[in-house]
N, C-alpha and C positions, 0 to 999 in steps of 0.2 A: 468468486463471484458467482453469484446466482447465474443458472443457466438462463441465456436468452435475455440478457438486462447489461444494462451499463452501471448499475448500482452495487459498490463495493459490499463483500460479507461482513464487512467491519462495521458498515454502515446500515446495513438491515436490522441490527440488534434495536434499533430506533423502533422501526415498524413491529418486530416483534412485541415489545414492551407497550406500546400502544394498545395490541390486538389483546395480551394478556392484560393489561389494564382495564379495556372494555368490558372482558369478561369477567373479572372481579367483582366489578363495580357496576354492572349491569347497564352500561350505558348504551344508547341507542345508535344505529348506522349511522343518522345524522351526526349525530355529536363526535362521533368518532371521525366521519370524513372531514368536520372541521376541524379537529385536533391535528390530523394529519396534514389538511391545507397549512395550519399554523406553523409546523414543522417543517414543513417544506419552504414556506417563506422567510423563516428566521433563519434556517439552515444555507439558503442561497444568498442571503442578504449578508452570511458571515463568510461564505467562501463561495461565491457563483460557479467558480470552476470545477470544483472537488464534488458539490451537491448539485451539479445542473440536470442531472437525470433523476434526481429524488422524487417519487410519486408525489402527488399534490391530491387523491382523493383515495377513500379506502377502496375503491373498486382497481385502481390501478396498483394499490400497494398488495393488494390481494392476488392480481394476477402476476404480480411480478414475484410475490412468494410462493404461486402456486397452491394459495387456501381454496379449498371448494367451498362453492357456496352453501351455508347452515345456517337455515333460517331460524331464529327463535321469537315466539310471538309472547310478548308481555303486557299484563293489566296493570294500568294505573290507580293508586286509589285516591279518590278525589280528595280525600280528608287530608292525606299526610303525604302526598304525591312520590310515595314508594313504588318500585317497579315490583310485580310478581308474575310469576310463571304461572300460564293459564292453568296446568294442570294441577297447580297448588291449590289454587281457588275453587277450581270444580271438583277437586276430591273433599273440599271443607263443606261445601255445599249440598253433598249428597248422603 
């Protein structure tokens, strides 16, 4: 079990996968919070007793997994809607 929580370690892999997905595909905090909320609802519908304490937001999931807040700032290309790191864009214009 994770310290100070009621979520089983065997279930925390779902949250870890979601955060790795966010990192890999550069999703925003809002989209990941929505994804965690969706997973929470689906899991609770499947087995309400087992997943009763599964977090419903990225804030509560990060608190549960003890993930420190590390912000990343991205810029959106208005033509293709891709996300780019601010440092990459500023480096190209200098």
